[in-house]
PDB file of N, H, CA, C and O in Angstrom:
ATOM      1  N   MET A   1       0.851  -1.167   0.000  1.00  0.00           N
ATOM      2  CA  MET A   1       0.000   0.000   0.000  1.00  0.00           C
ATOM      3  C   MET A   1       0.902   1.237   0.000  1.00  0.00           C
ATOM      4  O   MET A   1       1.885   1.304   0.738  1.00  0.00           O
ATOM      5  N   THR A   2       0.554   2.203  -0.831  1.00  0.00           N
ATOM      6  H   THR A   2      -0.245   2.149  -1.430  1.00  0.00           H
ATOM      7  CA  THR A   2       1.350   3.428  -0.865  1.00  0.00           C
ATOM      8  C   THR A   2       1.040   4.284   0.358  1.00  0.00           C
ATOM      9  O   THR A   2       0.017   4.105   1.019  1.00  0.00           O
ATOM     10  N   GLU A   3       1.941   5.210   0.641  1.00  0.00           N
ATOM     11  H   GLU A   3       2.772   5.355   0.105  1.00  0.00           H
ATOM     12  CA  GLU A   3       1.730   6.083   1.799  1.00  0.00           C
ATOM     13  C   GLU A   3       0.453   6.904   1.637  1.00  0.00           C
ATOM     14  O   GLU A   3      -0.258   7.151   2.611  1.00  0.00           O
ATOM     15  N   TYR A   4       0.164   7.325   0.408  1.00  0.00           N
ATOM     16  H   TYR A   4       0.742   7.125  -0.383  1.00  0.00           H
ATOM     17  CA  TYR A   4      -1.050   8.097   0.176  1.00  0.00           C
ATOM     18  C   TYR A   4      -2.295   7.258   0.455  1.00  0.00           C
ATOM     19  O   TYR A   4      -3.243   7.747   1.069  1.00  0.00           O
ATOM     20  N   GLN A   5      -2.302   6.019   0.017  1.00  0.00           N
ATOM     21  H   GLN A   5      -1.531   5.622  -0.482  1.00  0.00           H
ATOM     22  CA  GLN A   5      -3.439   5.136   0.289  1.00  0.00           C
ATOM     23  C   GLN A   5      -3.589   4.892   1.787  1.00  0.00           C
ATOM     24  O   GLN A   5      -4.703   4.818   2.306  1.00  0.00           O
ATOM     25  N   GLU A   6      -2.453   4.767   2.475  1.00  0.00           N
ATOM     26  H   GLU A   6      -1.548   4.827   2.054  1.00  0.00           H
ATOM     27  CA  GLU A   6      -2.492   4.585   3.925  1.00  0.00           C
ATOM     28  C   GLU A   6      -3.094   5.821   4.599  1.00  0.00           C
ATOM     29  O   GLU A   6      -3.890   5.704   5.530  1.00  0.00           O
ATOM     30  N   PHE A   7      -2.704   7.009   4.118  1.00  0.00           N
ATOM     31  H   PHE A   7      -2.057   7.105   3.361  1.00  0.00           H
ATOM     32  CA  PHE A   7      -3.281   8.240   4.653  1.00  0.00           C
ATOM     33  C   PHE A   7      -4.782   8.283   4.425  1.00  0.00           C
ATOM     34  O   PHE A   7      -5.538   8.636   5.331  1.00  0.00           O
ATOM     35  N   LEU A   8      -5.224   7.926   3.221  1.00  0.00           N
ATOM     36  H   LEU A   8      -4.610   7.639   2.485  1.00  0.00           H
ATOM     37  CA  LEU A   8      -6.667   7.945   2.933  1.00  0.00           C
ATOM     38  C   LEU A   8      -7.429   7.028   3.880  1.00  0.00           C
ATOM     39  O   LEU A   8      -8.527   7.360   4.325  1.00  0.00           O
ATOM     40  N   GLN A   9      -6.848   5.882   4.185  1.00  0.00           N
ATOM     41  H   GLN A   9      -5.956   5.611   3.824  1.00  0.00           H
ATOM     42  CA  GLN A   9      -7.481   4.950   5.117  1.00  0.00           C
ATOM     43  C   GLN A   9      -7.554   5.565   6.516  1.00  0.00           C
ATOM     44  O   GLN A   9      -8.581   5.466   7.187  1.00  0.00           O
ATOM     45  N   GLU A  10      -6.460   6.202   6.956  1.00  0.00           N
ATOM     46  H   GLU A  10      -5.626   6.282   6.411  1.00  0.00           H
ATOM     47  CA  GLU A  10      -6.459   6.847   8.273  1.00  0.00           C
ATOM     48  C   GLU A  10      -7.476   7.985   8.323  1.00  0.00           C
ATOM     49  O   GLU A  10      -8.196   8.140   9.309  1.00  0.00           O
ATOM     50  N   ARG A  11      -7.528   8.781   7.252  1.00  0.00           N
ATOM     51  H   ARG A  11      -6.942   8.656   6.451  1.00  0.00           H
ATOM     52  CA  ARG A  11      -8.476   9.892   7.189  1.00  0.00           C
ATOM     53  C   ARG A  11      -9.907   9.383   7.284  1.00  0.00           C
ATOM     54  O   ARG A  11     -10.727   9.951   8.004  1.00  0.00           O
ATOM     55  N   ASP A  12     -10.204   8.314   6.558  1.00  0.00           N
ATOM     56  H   ASP A  12      -9.538   7.853   5.973  1.00  0.00           H
ATOM     57  CA  ASP A  12     -11.549   7.743   6.591  1.00  0.00           C
ATOM     58  C   ASP A  12     -11.905   7.231   7.983  1.00  0.00           C
ATOM     59  O   ASP A  12     -13.044   7.388   8.423  1.00  0.00           O
ATOM     60  N   GLN A  13     -10.946   6.620   8.682  1.00  0.00           N
ATOM     61  H   GLN A  13     -10.021   6.493   8.324  1.00  0.00           H
ATOM     62  CA  GLN A  13     -11.198   6.130  10.041  1.00  0.00           C
ATOM     63  C   GLN A  13     -11.490   7.293  10.983  1.00  0.00           C
ATOM     64  O   GLN A  13     -12.407   7.218  11.800  1.00  0.00           O
ATOM     65  N   ILE A  14     -10.716   8.365  10.870  1.00  0.00           N
ATOM     66  H   ILE A  14      -9.971   8.426  10.206  1.00  0.00           H
ATOM     67  CA  ILE A  14     -10.931   9.550  11.713  1.00  0.00           C
ATOM     68  C   ILE A  14     -12.303  10.153  11.413  1.00  0.00           C
ATOM     69  O   ILE A  14     -13.073  10.437  12.330  1.00  0.00           O
ATOM     70  N   ASP A  15     -12.604  10.346  10.132  1.00  0.00           N
ATOM     71  H   ASP A  15     -11.978  10.116   9.387  1.00  0.00           H
ATOM     72  CA  ASP A  15     -13.891  10.922   9.740  1.00  0.00           C
ATOM     73  C   ASP A  15     -15.063  10.071  10.217  1.00  0.00           C
ATOM     74  O   ASP A  15     -16.086  10.609  10.641  1.00  0.00           O
ATOM     75  N   TYR A  16     -14.924   8.767  10.153  1.00  0.00           N
ATOM     76  H   TYR A  16     -14.093   8.330   9.808  1.00  0.00           H
ATOM     77  CA  TYR A  16     -15.994   7.874  10.598  1.00  0.00           C
ATOM     78  C   TYR A  16     -16.268   8.074  12.092  1.00  0.00           C
ATOM     79  O   TYR A  16     -17.420   8.200  12.508  1.00  0.00           O
ATOM     80  N   LEU A  17     -15.200   8.100  12.894  1.00  0.00           N
ATOM     81  H   LEU A  17     -14.264   7.997  12.557  1.00  0.00           H
ATOM     82  CA  LEU A  17     -15.396   8.268  14.338  1.00  0.00           C
ATOM     83  C   LEU A  17     -16.009   9.632  14.658  1.00  0.00           C
ATOM     84  O   LEU A  17     -16.895   9.729  15.507  1.00  0.00           O
ATOM     85  N   VAL A  18     -15.544  10.676  13.989  1.00  0.00           N
ATOM     86  H   VAL A  18     -14.824  10.597  13.299  1.00  0.00           H
ATOM     87  CA  VAL A  18     -16.100  12.015  14.219  1.00  0.00           C
ATOM     88  C   VAL A  18     -17.569  12.047  13.823  1.00  0.00           C
ATOM     89  O   VAL A  18     -18.381  12.644  14.530  1.00  0.00           O
ATOM     90  N   ALA A  19     -17.925  11.420  12.717  1.00  0.00           N
ATOM     91  H   ALA A  19     -17.265  10.934  12.143  1.00  0.00           H
ATOM     92  CA  ALA A  19     -19.314  11.367  12.274  1.00  0.00           C
ATOM     93  C   ALA A  19     -20.194  10.605  13.262  1.00  0.00           C
ATOM     94  O   ALA A  19     -21.390  10.876  13.368  1.00  0.00           O
ATOM     95  N   GLN A  20     -19.602   9.651  13.987  1.00  0.00           N
ATOM     96  H   GLN A  20     -18.630   9.431  13.901  1.00  0.00           H
ATOM     97  CA  GLN A  20     -20.346   8.879  14.978  1.00  0.00           C
ATOM     98  C   GLN A  20     -20.474   9.621  16.308  1.00  0.00           C
ATOM     99  O   GLN A  20     -21.102   9.111  17.236  1.00  0.00           O
ATOM    100  N   GLY A  21     -19.890  10.817  16.415  1.00  0.00           N
ATOM    101  H   GLY A  21     -19.380  11.231  15.661  1.00  0.00           H
ATOM    102  CA  GLY A  21     -20.021  11.624  17.626  1.00  0.00           C
ATOM    103  C   GLY A  21     -18.829  11.565  18.557  1.00  0.00           C
ATOM    104  O   GLY A  21     -18.889  12.109  19.660  1.00  0.00           O
ATOM    105  N   TYR A  22     -17.758  10.926  18.153  1.00  0.00           N
ATOM    106  H   TYR A  22     -17.709  10.484  17.257  1.00  0.00           H
ATOM    107  CA  TYR A  22     -16.554  10.855  18.981  1.00  0.00           C
ATOM    108  C   TYR A  22     -15.785  12.166  18.905  1.00  0.00           C
ATOM    109  O   TYR A  22     -15.815  12.863  17.890  1.00  0.00           O
ATOM    110  N   LYS A  23     -15.101  12.488  19.986  1.00  0.00           N
ATOM    111  H   LYS A  23     -15.076  11.922  20.810  1.00  0.00           H
ATOM    112  CA  LYS A  23     -14.221  13.645  20.039  1.00  0.00           C
ATOM    113  C   LYS A  23     -12.840  13.187  20.494  1.00  0.00           C
ATOM    114  O   LYS A  23     -12.708  12.211  21.231  1.00  0.00           O
ATOM    115  N   ILE A  24     -11.823  13.898  20.049  1.00  0.00           N
ATOM    116  H   ILE A  24     -11.930  14.692  19.449  1.00  0.00           H
ATOM    117  CA  ILE A  24     -10.457  13.548  20.434  1.00  0.00           C
ATOM    118  C   ILE A  24     -10.270  13.870  21.911  1.00  0.00           C
ATOM    119  O   ILE A  24     -10.505  14.993  22.356  1.00  0.00           O
ATOM    120  N   LYS A  25      -9.842  12.860  22.654  1.00  0.00           N
ATOM    121  H   LYS A  25      -9.651  11.948  22.292  1.00  0.00           H
ATOM    122  CA  LYS A  25      -9.620  13.009  24.094  1.00  0.00           C
ATOM    123  C   LYS A  25      -8.149  13.266  24.389  1.00  0.00           C
ATOM    124  O   LYS A  25      -7.818  14.158  25.170  1.00  0.00           O
ATOM    125  N   SER A  26      -7.262  12.490  23.767  1.00  0.00           N
ATOM    126  H   SER A  26      -7.531  11.766  23.132  1.00  0.00           H
ATOM    127  CA  SER A  26      -5.834  12.658  24.017  1.00  0.00           C
ATOM    128  C   SER A  26      -5.037  12.122  22.836  1.00  0.00           C
ATOM    129  O   SER A  26      -5.526  11.330  22.030  1.00  0.00           O
ATOM    130  N   ILE A  27      -3.788  12.584  22.765  1.00  0.00           N
ATOM    131  H   ILE A  27      -3.391  13.227  23.421  1.00  0.00           H
ATOM    132  CA  ILE A  27      -2.872  12.166  21.707  1.00  0.00           C
ATOM    133  C   ILE A  27      -1.540  11.816  22.350  1.00  0.00           C
ATOM    134  O   ILE A  27      -1.001  12.586  23.145  1.00  0.00           O
ATOM    135  N   THR A  28      -1.018  10.653  22.001  1.00  0.00           N
ATOM    136  H   THR A  28      -1.457  10.028  21.356  1.00  0.00           H
ATOM    137  CA  THR A  28       0.296  10.233  22.471  1.00  0.00           C
ATOM    138  C   THR A  28       1.155   9.957  21.240  1.00  0.00           C
ATOM    139  O   THR A  28       0.854   9.064  20.448  1.00  0.00           O
ATOM    140  N   GLU A  29       2.226  10.734  21.092  1.00  0.00           N
ATOM    141  H   GLU A  29       2.470  11.459  21.736  1.00  0.00           H
ATOM    142  CA  GLU A  29       3.103  10.556  19.947  1.00  0.00           C
ATOM    143  C   GLU A  29       4.400   9.895  20.376  1.00  0.00           C
ATOM    144  O   GLU A  29       4.930  10.170  21.453  1.00  0.00           O
ATOM    145  N   ASN A  30       4.904   9.017  19.513  1.00  0.00           N
ATOM    146  H   ASN A  30       4.473   8.794  18.638  1.00  0.00           H
ATOM    147  CA  ASN A  30       6.196   8.383  19.744  1.00  0.00           C
ATOM    148  C   ASN A  30       6.834   8.084  18.394  1.00  0.00           C
ATOM    149  O   ASN A  30       6.334   8.529  17.361  1.00  0.00           O
ATOM    150  N   LEU A  31       7.915   7.348  18.392  1.00  0.00           N
ATOM    151  H   LEU A  31       8.322   6.987  19.232  1.00  0.00           H
ATOM    152  CA  LEU A  31       8.628   7.093  17.146  1.00  0.00           C
ATOM    153  C   LEU A  31       7.864   6.195  16.172  1.00  0.00           C
ATOM    154  O   LEU A  31       8.187   6.155  14.985  1.00  0.00           O
ATOM    155  N   SER A  32       6.872   5.489  16.657  1.00  0.00           N
ATOM    156  H   SER A  32       6.610   5.522  17.622  1.00  0.00           H
ATOM    157  CA  SER A  32       6.105   4.606  15.778  1.00  0.00           C
ATOM    158  C   SER A  32       4.786   5.231  15.324  1.00  0.00           C
ATOM    159  O   SER A  32       3.938   4.530  14.770  1.00  0.00           O
ATOM    160  N   GLY A  33       4.598   6.508  15.540  1.00  0.00           N
ATOM    161  H   GLY A  33       5.287   7.077  15.990  1.00  0.00           H
ATOM    162  CA  GLY A  33       3.377   7.170  15.094  1.00  0.00           C
ATOM    163  C   GLY A  33       2.696   7.889  16.238  1.00  0.00           C
ATOM    164  O   GLY A  33       3.325   8.265  17.227  1.00  0.00           O
ATOM    165  N   ALA A  34       1.412   8.069  16.082  1.00  0.00           N
ATOM    166  H   ALA A  34       0.901   7.764  15.279  1.00  0.00           H
ATOM    167  CA  ALA A  34       0.613   8.746  17.105  1.00  0.00           C
ATOM    168  C   ALA A  34      -0.588   7.876  17.451  1.00  0.00           C
ATOM    169  O   ALA A  34      -1.234   7.304  16.572  1.00  0.00           O
ATOM    170  N   PHE A  35      -0.874   7.788  18.734  1.00  0.00           N
ATOM    171  H   PHE A  35      -0.349   8.253  19.448  1.00  0.00           H
ATOM    172  CA  PHE A  35      -2.064   7.094  19.209  1.00  0.00           C
ATOM    173  C   PHE A  35      -3.077   8.164  19.594  1.00  0.00           C
ATOM    174  O   PHE A  35      -2.847   8.958  20.506  1.00  0.00           O
ATOM    175  N   VAL A  36      -4.202   8.173  18.884  1.00  0.00           N
ATOM    176  H   VAL A  36      -4.389   7.528  18.143  1.00  0.00           H
ATOM    177  CA  VAL A  36      -5.236   9.172  19.104  1.00  0.00           C
ATOM    178  C   VAL A  36      -6.405   8.486  19.807  1.00  0.00           C
ATOM    179  O   VAL A  36      -7.014   7.560  19.270  1.00  0.00           O
ATOM    180  N   ASP A  37      -6.704   8.953  21.004  1.00  0.00           N
ATOM    181  H   ASP A  37      -6.210   9.705  21.440  1.00  0.00           H
ATOM    182  CA  ASP A  37      -7.815   8.406  21.783  1.00  0.00           C
ATOM    183  C   ASP A  37      -9.059   9.258  21.557  1.00  0.00           C
ATOM    184  O   ASP A  37      -9.035  10.479  21.716  1.00  0.00           O
ATOM    185  N   PHE A  38     -10.134   8.592  21.187  1.00  0.00           N
ATOM    186  H   PHE A  38     -10.153   7.600  21.058  1.00  0.00           H
ATOM    187  CA  PHE A  38     -11.414   9.243  20.959  1.00  0.00           C
ATOM    188  C   PHE A  38     -12.376   8.833  22.068  1.00  0.00           C
ATOM    189  O   PHE A  38     -12.272   7.738  22.621  1.00  0.00           O
ATOM    190  N   GLU A  39     -13.310   9.720  22.385  1.00  0.00           N
ATOM    191  H   GLU A  39     -13.394  10.610  21.936  1.00  0.00           H
ATOM    192  CA  GLU A  39     -14.276   9.452  23.445  1.00  0.00           C
ATOM    193  C   GLU A  39     -15.642   9.942  22.993  1.00  0.00           C
ATOM    194  O   GLU A  39     -15.770  10.983  22.349  1.00  0.00           O
ATOM    195  N   LYS A  40     -16.666   9.158  23.350  1.00  0.00           N
ATOM    196  H   LYS A  40     -16.562   8.312  23.874  1.00  0.00           H
ATOM    197  CA  LYS A  40     -18.044   9.521  23.023  1.00  0.00           C
ATOM    198  C   LYS A  40     -18.921   9.226  24.239  1.00  0.00           C
ATOM    199  O   LYS A  40     -18.896   8.128  24.796  1.00  0.00           O
ATOM    200  N   TYR A  41     -19.681  10.220  24.626  1.00  0.00           N
ATOM    201  H   TYR A  41     -19.701  11.112  24.174  1.00  0.00           H
ATOM    202  CA  TYR A  41     -20.602  10.045  25.750  1.00  0.00           C
ATOM    203  C   TYR A  41     -21.979   9.676  25.223  1.00  0.00           C
ATOM    204  O   TYR A  41     -22.532  10.356  24.358  1.00  0.00           O
ATOM    205  N   THR A  42     -22.517   8.602  25.751  1.00  0.00           N
ATOM    206  H   THR A  42     -22.068   8.050  26.454  1.00  0.00           H
ATOM    207  CA  THR A  42     -23.893   8.222  25.441  1.00  0.00           C
ATOM    208  C   THR A  42     -24.706   8.397  26.716  1.00  0.00           C
ATOM    209  O   THR A  42     -24.181   8.843  27.737  1.00  0.00           O
ATOM    210  N   GLU A  43     -25.963   8.052  26.659  1.00  0.00           N
ATOM    211  H   GLU A  43     -26.389   7.690  25.830  1.00  0.00           H
ATOM    212  CA  GLU A  43     -26.838   8.254  27.813  1.00  0.00           C
ATOM    213  C   GLU A  43     -26.352   7.526  29.062  1.00  0.00           C
ATOM    214  O   GLU A  43     -26.445   8.058  30.168  1.00  0.00           O
ATOM    215  N   SER A  44     -25.835   6.316  28.889  1.00  0.00           N
ATOM    216  H   SER A  44     -25.759   5.884  27.990  1.00  0.00           H
ATOM    217  CA  SER A  44     -25.503   5.515  30.063  1.00  0.00           C
ATOM    218  C   SER A  44     -24.029   5.146  30.187  1.00  0.00           C
ATOM    219  O   SER A  44     -23.634   4.527  31.174  1.00  0.00           O
ATOM    220  N   GLN A  45     -23.214   5.513  29.208  1.00  0.00           N
ATOM    221  H   GLN A  45     -23.535   6.016  28.406  1.00  0.00           H
ATOM    222  CA  GLN A  45     -21.825   5.072  29.275  1.00  0.00           C
ATOM    223  C   GLN A  45     -20.905   5.970  28.443  1.00  0.00           C
ATOM    224  O   GLN A  45     -21.354   6.838  27.695  1.00  0.00           O
ATOM    225  N   VAL A  46     -19.633   5.732  28.599  1.00  0.00           N
ATOM    226  H   VAL A  46     -19.267   5.026  29.206  1.00  0.00           H
ATOM    227  CA  VAL A  46     -18.613   6.409  27.817  1.00  0.00           C
ATOM    228  C   VAL A  46     -17.957   5.367  26.925  1.00  0.00           C
ATOM    229  O   VAL A  46     -17.519   4.320  27.401  1.00  0.00           O
ATOM    230  N   GLU A  47     -17.888   5.656  25.632  1.00  0.00           N
ATOM    231  H   GLU A  47     -18.244   6.506  25.245  1.00  0.00           H
ATOM    232  CA  GLU A  47     -17.270   4.733  24.683  1.00  0.00           C
ATOM    233  C   GLU A  47     -15.932   5.312  24.262  1.00  0.00           C
ATOM    234  O   GLU A  47     -15.821   6.515  24.027  1.00  0.00           O
ATOM    235  N   ASN A  48     -14.908   4.460  24.165  1.00  0.00           N
ATOM    236  H   ASN A  48     -14.998   3.482  24.356  1.00  0.00           H
ATOM    237  CA  ASN A  48     -13.570   4.879  23.797  1.00  0.00           C
ATOM    238  C   ASN A  48     -13.077   4.094  22.597  1.00  0.00           C
ATOM    239  O   ASN A  48     -13.360   2.904  22.462  1.00  0.00           O
ATOM    240  N   GLU A  49     -12.340   4.764  21.733  1.00  0.00           N
ATOM    241  H   GLU A  49     -12.110   5.730  21.844  1.00  0.00           H
ATOM    242  CA  GLU A  49     -11.692   4.141  20.578  1.00  0.00           C
ATOM    243  C   GLU A  49     -10.292   4.732  20.471  1.00  0.00           C
ATOM    244  O   GLU A  49     -10.075   5.891  20.828  1.00  0.00           O
ATOM    245  N   THR A  50      -9.348   3.946  19.985  1.00  0.00           N
ATOM    246  H   THR A  50      -9.524   3.005  19.695  1.00  0.00           H
ATOM    247  CA  THR A  50      -7.983   4.422  19.768  1.00  0.00           C
ATOM    248  C   THR A  50      -7.557   4.085  18.355  1.00  0.00           C
ATOM    249  O   THR A  50      -7.740   2.961  17.886  1.00  0.00           O
ATOM    250  N   LEU A  51      -6.979   5.084  17.674  1.00  0.00           N
ATOM    251  H   LEU A  51      -6.830   5.996  18.055  1.00  0.00           H
ATOM    252  CA  LEU A  51      -6.427   4.876  16.344  1.00  0.00           C
ATOM    253  C   LEU A  51      -4.918   5.071  16.402  1.00  0.00           C
ATOM    254  O   LEU A  51      -4.423   5.957  17.098  1.00  0.00           O
ATOM    255  N   HIS A  52      -4.198   4.242  15.670  1.00  0.00           N
ATOM    256  H   HIS A  52      -4.600   3.522  15.104  1.00  0.00           H
ATOM    257  CA  HIS A  52      -2.750   4.382  15.542  1.00  0.00           C
ATOM    258  C   HIS A  52      -2.488   5.016  14.188  1.00  0.00           C
ATOM    259  O   HIS A  52      -2.672   4.380  13.150  1.00  0.00           O
ATOM    260  N   ILE A  53      -2.062   6.266  14.201  1.00  0.00           N
ATOM    261  H   ILE A  53      -1.913   6.783  15.044  1.00  0.00           H
ATOM    262  CA  ILE A  53      -1.823   7.027  12.980  1.00  0.00           C
ATOM    263  C   ILE A  53      -0.337   6.966  12.658  1.00  0.00           C
ATOM    264  O   ILE A  53       0.500   7.339  13.481  1.00  0.00           O
ATOM    265  N   LEU A  54      -0.013   6.495  11.463  1.00  0.00           N
ATOM    266  H   LEU A  54      -0.692   6.192  10.795  1.00  0.00           H
ATOM    267  CA  LEU A  54       1.380   6.275  11.085  1.00  0.00           C
ATOM    268  C   LEU A  54       1.934   7.333  10.136  1.00  0.00           C
ATOM    269  O   LEU A  54       3.133   7.611  10.163  1.00  0.00           O
ATOM    270  N   THR A  55       1.090   7.923   9.304  1.00  0.00           N
ATOM    271  H   THR A  55       0.116   7.697   9.283  1.00  0.00           H
ATOM    272  CA  THR A  55       1.582   8.826   8.270  1.00  0.00           C
ATOM    273  C   THR A  55       1.659  10.269   8.771  1.00  0.00           C
ATOM    274  O   THR A  55       0.927  10.676   9.674  1.00  0.00           O
ATOM    275  N   ALA A  56       2.574  11.032   8.153  1.00  0.00           N
ATOM    276  H   ALA A  56       3.169  10.702   7.420  1.00  0.00           H
ATOM    277  CA  ALA A  56       2.700  12.453   8.493  1.00  0.00           C
ATOM    278  C   ALA A  56       1.429  13.213   8.112  1.00  0.00           C
ATOM    279  O   ALA A  56       0.982  14.091   8.850  1.00  0.00           O
ATOM    280  N   ASN A  57       0.853  12.876   6.966  1.00  0.00           N
ATOM    281  H   ASN A  57       1.216  12.162   6.366  1.00  0.00           H
ATOM    282  CA  ASN A  57      -0.387  13.541   6.564  1.00  0.00           C
ATOM    283  C   ASN A  57      -1.542  13.182   7.491  1.00  0.00           C
ATOM    284  O   ASN A  57      -2.423  14.008   7.730  1.00  0.00           O
ATOM    285  N   GLY A  58      -1.546  11.980   8.007  1.00  0.00           N
ATOM    286  H   GLY A  58      -0.830  11.309   7.813  1.00  0.00           H
ATOM    287  CA  GLY A  58      -2.560  11.597   8.991  1.00  0.00           C
ATOM    288  C   GLY A  58      -2.441  12.419  10.259  1.00  0.00           C
ATOM    289  O   GLY A  58      -3.447  12.816  10.846  1.00  0.00           O
ATOM    290  N   ARG A  59      -1.207  12.678  10.684  1.00  0.00           N
ATOM    291  H   ARG A  59      -0.389  12.356  10.208  1.00  0.00           H
ATOM    292  CA  ARG A  59      -0.978  13.509  11.870  1.00  0.00           C
ATOM    293  C   ARG A  59      -1.450  14.931  11.631  1.00  0.00           C
ATOM    294  O   ARG A  59      -2.059  15.545  12.507  1.00  0.00           O
ATOM    295  N   LYS A  60      -1.170  15.453  10.450  1.00  0.00           N
ATOM    296  H   LYS A  60      -0.675  14.954   9.739  1.00  0.00           H
ATOM    297  CA  LYS A  60      -1.646  16.797  10.115  1.00  0.00           C
ATOM    298  C   LYS A  60      -3.173  16.829  10.129  1.00  0.00           C
ATOM    299  O   LYS A  60      -3.778  17.783  10.618  1.00  0.00           O
ATOM    300  N   TYR A  61      -3.783  15.789   9.596  1.00  0.00           N
ATOM    301  H   TYR A  61      -3.292  15.013   9.199  1.00  0.00           H
ATOM    302  CA  TYR A  61      -5.233  15.752   9.488  1.00  0.00           C
ATOM    303  C   TYR A  61      -5.900  15.733  10.863  1.00  0.00           C
ATOM    304  O   TYR A  61      -6.849  16.482  11.097  1.00  0.00           O
ATOM    305  N   PHE A  62      -5.413  14.882  11.781  1.00  0.00           N
ATOM    306  H   PHE A  62      -4.643  14.273  11.591  1.00  0.00           H
ATOM    307  CA  PHE A  62      -6.078  14.876  13.090  1.00  0.00           C
ATOM    308  C   PHE A  62      -5.809  16.166  13.845  1.00  0.00           C
ATOM    309  O   PHE A  62      -6.598  16.545  14.711  1.00  0.00           O
ATOM    310  N   SER A  63      -4.714  16.848  13.538  1.00  0.00           N
ATOM    311  H   SER A  63      -4.073  16.540  12.835  1.00  0.00           H
ATOM    312  CA  SER A  63      -4.460  18.152  14.156  1.00  0.00           C
ATOM    313  C   SER A  63      -5.520  19.169  13.737  1.00  0.00           C
ATOM    314  O   SER A  63      -5.997  19.956  14.555  1.00  0.00           O
ATOM    315  N   VAL A  64      -5.881  19.143  12.463  1.00  0.00           N
ATOM    316  H   VAL A  64      -5.494  18.504  11.799  1.00  0.00           H
ATOM    317  CA  VAL A  64      -6.926  20.037  11.966  1.00  0.00           C
ATOM    318  C   VAL A  64      -8.266  19.687  12.604  1.00  0.00           C
ATOM    319  O   VAL A  64      -9.022  20.576  12.995  1.00  0.00           O
ATOM    320  N   VAL A  65      -8.557  18.402  12.709  1.00  0.00           N
ATOM    321  H   VAL A  65      -7.943  17.680  12.391  1.00  0.00           H
ATOM    322  CA  VAL A  65      -9.802  17.961  13.344  1.00  0.00           C
ATOM    323  C   VAL A  65      -9.835  18.433  14.801  1.00  0.00           C
ATOM    324  O   VAL A  65     -10.872  18.894  15.278  1.00  0.00           O
ATOM    325  N   LEU A  66      -8.724  18.322  15.498  1.00  0.00           N
ATOM    326  H   LEU A  66      -7.881  17.947  15.111  1.00  0.00           H
ATOM    327  CA  LEU A  66      -8.650  18.763  16.891  1.00  0.00           C
ATOM    328  C   LEU A  66      -8.868  20.268  17.000  1.00  0.00           C
ATOM    329  O   LEU A  66      -9.593  20.720  17.886  1.00  0.00           O
ATOM    330  N   LEU A  67      -8.258  21.047  16.121  1.00  0.00           N
ATOM    331  H   LEU A  67      -7.669  20.680  15.400  1.00  0.00           H
ATOM    332  CA  LEU A  67      -8.451  22.499  16.146  1.00  0.00           C
ATOM    333  C   LEU A  67      -9.905  22.873  15.885  1.00  0.00           C
ATOM    334  O   LEU A  67     -10.439  23.765  16.543  1.00  0.00           O
ATOM    335  N   GLU A  68     -10.548  22.208  14.941  1.00  0.00           N
ATOM    336  H   GLU A  68     -10.114  21.484  14.406  1.00  0.00           H
ATOM    337  CA  GLU A  68     -11.966  22.457  14.670  1.00  0.00           C
ATOM    338  C   GLU A  68     -12.821  22.096  15.876  1.00  0.00           C
ATOM    339  O   GLU A  68     -13.771  22.806  16.203  1.00  0.00           O
ATOM    340  N   GLN A  69     -12.486  20.998  16.531  1.00  0.00           N
ATOM    341  H   GLN A  69     -11.714  20.421  16.265  1.00  0.00           H
ATOM    342  CA  GLN A  69     -13.206  20.555  17.714  1.00  0.00           C
ATOM    343  C   GLN A  69     -13.086  21.596  18.832  1.00  0.00           C
ATOM    344  O   GLN A  69     -14.070  21.907  19.503  1.00  0.00           O
ATOM    345  N   GLN A  70     -11.886  22.128  19.027  1.00  0.00           N
ATOM    346  H   GLN A  70     -11.087  21.875  18.482  1.00  0.00           H
ATOM    347  CA  GLN A  70     -11.663  23.136  20.064  1.00  0.00           C
ATOM    348  C   GLN A  70     -12.369  24.428  19.732  1.00  0.00           C
ATOM    349  O   GLN A  70     -12.877  25.097  20.631  1.00  0.00           O
ATOM    350  N   ARG A  71     -12.414  24.795  18.471  1.00  0.00           N
ATOM    351  H   ARG A  71     -12.001  24.251  17.741  1.00  0.00           H
ATOM    352  CA  ARG A  71     -13.071  26.032  18.057  1.00  0.00           C
ATOM    353  C   ARG A  71     -14.573  25.956  18.333  1.00  0.00           C
ATOM    354  O   ARG A  71     -15.177  26.948  18.740  1.00  0.00           O
ATOM    355  N   LYS A  72     -15.179  24.792  18.116  1.00  0.00           N
ATOM    356  H   LYS A  72     -14.689  23.986  17.785  1.00  0.00           H
ATOM    357  CA  LYS A  72     -16.614  24.617  18.337  1.00  0.00           C
ATOM    358  C   LYS A  72     -16.986  24.687  19.819  1.00  0.00           C
ATOM    359  O   LYS A  72     -18.059  25.177  20.170  1.00  0.00           O
ATOM    360  N   THR A  73     -16.092  24.193  20.688  1.00  0.00           N
ATOM    361  H   THR A  73     -15.221  23.795  20.402  1.00  0.00           H
ATOM    362  CA  THR A  73     -16.402  24.170  22.118  1.00  0.00           C
ATOM    363  C   THR A  73     -15.920  25.405  22.837  1.00  0.00           C
ATOM    364  O   THR A  73     -16.273  25.641  23.993  1.00  0.00           O
ATOM    365  N   GLY A  74     -15.119  26.188  22.161  1.00  0.00           N
ATOM    366  H   GLY A  74     -14.832  25.997  21.222  1.00  0.00           H
ATOM    367  CA  GLY A  74     -14.470  27.165  22.858  1.00  0.00           C
ATOM    368  C   GLY A  74     -14.608  28.554  22.930  1.00  0.00           C
ATOM    369  O   GLY A  74     -13.868  29.211  23.663  1.00  0.00           O
TER     370      GLY A  74
END
């Protein structure tokens, strides 16, 4: 898989979670990529998902999503 195709897959995963109502809770970056923790509150519970983002463009993309999320709440 090319790096661009990998980015498209990461972007689609991020977009899917955001569309489902998840918000970025935390980001942990290391040499193997970034782990992005998402959180969604429902009526009776909190749901969590984690994505491992490997590409540089994927990191840029979740940064933009995070900034948009902060702008809406802030």
